[in-house]
N, C-alpha and C positions, 0 to 999 in steps of 0.2 A: 593516599592523601585526601582525594575527593571523597572516597568512600567513608572516611572517618569524619571529615569536617564539613561536608556539604558545601553550600555556596560560599561560606566564609573561607574555605580553603582555596578558592579560585583567585588567588592574589594577582595573577598576571592576565586576567580576563580582559578582553578588549571589545569595544563596540566597533562595528563595521559600518555598512551603509543602511542598517535598519536598527530596530530597537532591541535586538537580541545582544547578549554578551557571549563572546566566543573565547573559550579557553583551550589552548593547545596542550595536549597531553601525549605521553608516550605509551604505546600499548605493548604488552608482552607477546601477544599472539594476534593474528589477523583472522585466520580461519576459526570459526566457532562451531563446535559440534552440537547438533540439536536432536531432539527426539520427538516423536509424535507428529512430524510434519512430512509433507511429500518429498522433502529433500533432507540430506543429512548434514550439510554444511552451509553456513551463512557468512557473508562479508558485509560489514557496516563501517565505512570509514568515519562516520560521524555518529554522535549520540545526542539525542534530542532533535527536534525538528520545528522550524519556524512555520511550517504549513499549519500547525496548530489545529488539526482536525479533532473535533470534540470526541469522536468515537474511537480514536486510534488505540488499538490494543497495545501498542508499544509504550504508551504512557506509563504503564506499570513498571517497565524496566528502569525508568529513571530513579525509582526508589532504591535501587541497589546502590546508588551513589549518594544516598542521603539527600537527594533532590526530590521535590514533590512532583506528583503526576499531573498537576494542573498548570499553573502559570510557568513554573520553572522548566517544564518539559519543552515549551515553545520559546523560552527566552534565555535559557542557559544551554548553550550548545558546546559539546566537547568535540574537539577536532584532533583526530589521531595523526599527528604530523609524521610519524615514522611508519605509518600503516603499510605503504607500498613496499618499503624495504623489507619489513617483516614478512609480508605476503610472498615476495619473491623467494626468500629463504625457505619458506614452508613449501612452496610449489616445487622447489628444486630438491627437496629431500627424497632419497631413494624409496622411502616408505610411502610417499604420496602416490595414490593410485588414480589420479584424475577423476575423482568422483565429481558429480555435478554440484556446483555451488550456486546459492541464491544470493543475489546482491540487492540490498535495500529492504530487508525484512523487518528491521527494527527502527529504521529512520530513512527518510527519503534521500537517495544518493544524489539527486538533482535538485535539492533545495537550493535557494539562491547563493549560499556561500560557496557552492561548488564552482561558481564562476571565478572565484578568487583562488581557491586552493587546488582545484583540478585533481583531487584525490581519486574521484570516481573514474575519470579518464585514464589516469595512470594505472588504476586497478585493472581496468579492461585491457590495457596494453600488456600488463603482466599475464593476464589470463590467456590472451591470444598467443603470446610467446610460449606459454606452457601447453597450448592446445587443449585447454580445459573446458569442458561443457559448462555452460552458464545460463542461468535465468536471471532476469533483472526486472524489478517492478518499481514504478515511479509515477508520480503525478507531475513531473517537471518537463515542460516542453524543451528545456535546455538539452535534453538528450539528443536532439537533432544535430547539435554541435559535434557529437561523437559518432555520427553514422559511418565515418571512414574506419574507425577502430572496430565498431560493431560489425562492419562488413568483413574486416580481416578475421575477426573471431568466428564469424559464421562460416568462412571458407575452411577453417581448420578444425572446428569443433561445433557441436550442437549449441545454438544460441537462440533463446526465446525471450522476447521483450513483452512485458505485460504493462500496458498503460492503465492506470487506475482512473476510471471515470464512473463513479457510482451513480450519477444522475446528470442530466443536462438541464434540469430545472434550476433557474436562476435563484429563486428564493431558498431552495434547499442547499444549493452550493454556497451562497453567501452565509447562511446560518451555520452550516456544519463544517465548512472548510475555509475559514476566513483568510488563511495565508497562501492559498493555492492559486494557480493560474485558472482562468475561465475554462470550463469543460470543453468548449469548442476549440480553444487553443490547443488543448491536449489532443483532441481528435485530429486537428490539422497536423500535429506532429506524427500521429499514427499514419496518416495518409503519406506524409513525406518519407517515413521510414519504410513503409510498404513499397513505395515507388522506388526505393533504393535496393529492393530485393531482400529485405530483412523479414524474418518471421516475427510478426508483431500482431498482437491482439489486445483486447480490452477486458479488464476485470470490472464488472459492476459490483464492487465490493467495498464497503458493505451497503446493501440496501437497508435503509434505516426506517423501521416502522413508524408511521405517523408523519414522516418527513418526505420520503421518496418512494413509498411503497404502493401508491395508487396505480391502477392499471394504466391510466393516461400518462403518468410520468414515466413509468417503465417503458411503455410503448414508444414515447418520444425518444427515450434514451437508446433503445435498441435500434430504432430507425436511423438515428444520427450515427451510431456506431457503424451500421451497415453502409450508410452513405459515404463514410470516410475510408472505406476499404479495409477495415479490420479483418484479419484472417480467421479469428475465432473470438468467442465471448465466453467468459466464465462469470459466475455470480455466487454470492453468498449473502446471507442475512446477518446483520450486526450481532455480535456476541459481546458480553460484558464480563470481564474478569476484574479481580481486585485492582484497585488503583484507577483503572479506566472507568469502572462502574461508578465509583464515588464521584469522579469528576463529571461524568456524563449526567448523572442524576442531579448534581448541584447546578449544572448548566441548565437543565430542563426546569428545575424549580425556580431558578432566577429569571429565565426568559419566557418559559411556557408552562407556568405552574399548573394549568388545567390539564396538561398532558401527563403529568407525573403519575397519578394513580393508575392510568391505563398501562403505562410502561412498567410500573412496578408489578402489576399483575402479569403482564406478558413475560417479564424477566424475573420470575420467581427463582430461576436458576441462571447459570451463565448464558445458557442458550434459550431462545424462545421455543415453544412447543414444536415437536416434530411436524405436526399437521400444518402449522403455519408456514414453516420452512418449505415443506413439500408444495404447498399451494403457490408460494412465491416462485419457486423454481419451475413449477409447471407453467406458470404464466410466462416466465422468461423463455422457457423452451418453446412454447407455442409461438411467441413473437419472433424468436430466432428463425423458426421454420418459415414464418410468413415473409420475413425480410431477407432470407437467404444468407444468414451468417452462421457459421459452424459453432458447435460447442467446443470448448477447449478439451484436449484429449482426456484429462482425468475426470471430466464431467460426463463422459459418454456412458459410464457405468458406475454404480449399479442402478442409477435413477432414471435410465433412459425410458423405461416404460411409464413411469409417473410423469415425466416431462413431455411425453408425446400425447398425453390426454388433454382434453379441453380444460383450461384452467378455471377454477372457481376463484371468485374474488376473496381477498384475505379477510373481508368483513365477516365471512362465515365462521371464523374462529373467534369472533367477539372483539375485533379491533377495528373500529369504524372510522376513526378520524385520520385525516391526512391533510394538514394545512397547506 
């Protein structure tokens, strides 16, 4: 219905405590098989996200429902009301082999509406009952509410929590992530989860060229992450796929028009040049060593040699500005 009619088909959509519209829908499956990722299965109780991060790669998924990747991604949220019941059935199938699942890959599981629906909490309860290995990524400090369930899951299966904190710079945060909690609030959640004995680290992802890519901003971020007790740090540079690319470039043209030519040159493809990415990762690696915070496991190879060298500034590949 939504796929065919777009916003016009959402006849029962309701407003809650914010400006978004929430439509309850029924899903046919909860576990989603993916390819080309570090994991094979994902879980997303919601579709769309009021965090409204301009760089979010998941914006393009909204177009599958005839919803646009710009305003409607952040203002029209689909709530899968039967999600947990469907998940329990899938986890109980004899054919299910307890493969690791990733929660929150296409929309944040702790965006504010989770306080009302509690779908993420009940999802974690189902995963704990099934003793299923789990990874969870979020920008939402609300996750501390569920530290008891996460502790239960950690006792019976592998559970890793990834808090997304691309930068602690106030200007970059306000500009790029208008609906999110302050980065320091997120890092306080990391400290609390680590204090509860959970395996929690930080993803500096994405580092956005021109907004959060200067050495000074990256160093402040790595230091803050280390100061808050994160057990590991991972990083990546922004990439732009269809849907997300159009939205991001329109945002830049509207708010920072002088920056668009440089970004267009840097992003001739979905990804920036390999040399640029290596220099950013080398910079982060050097700072991780300085402040004593580990790389996340999948970051330790094959780029360990590059990351252990002294980092050159990204300006050497022709990208000089960072407001």
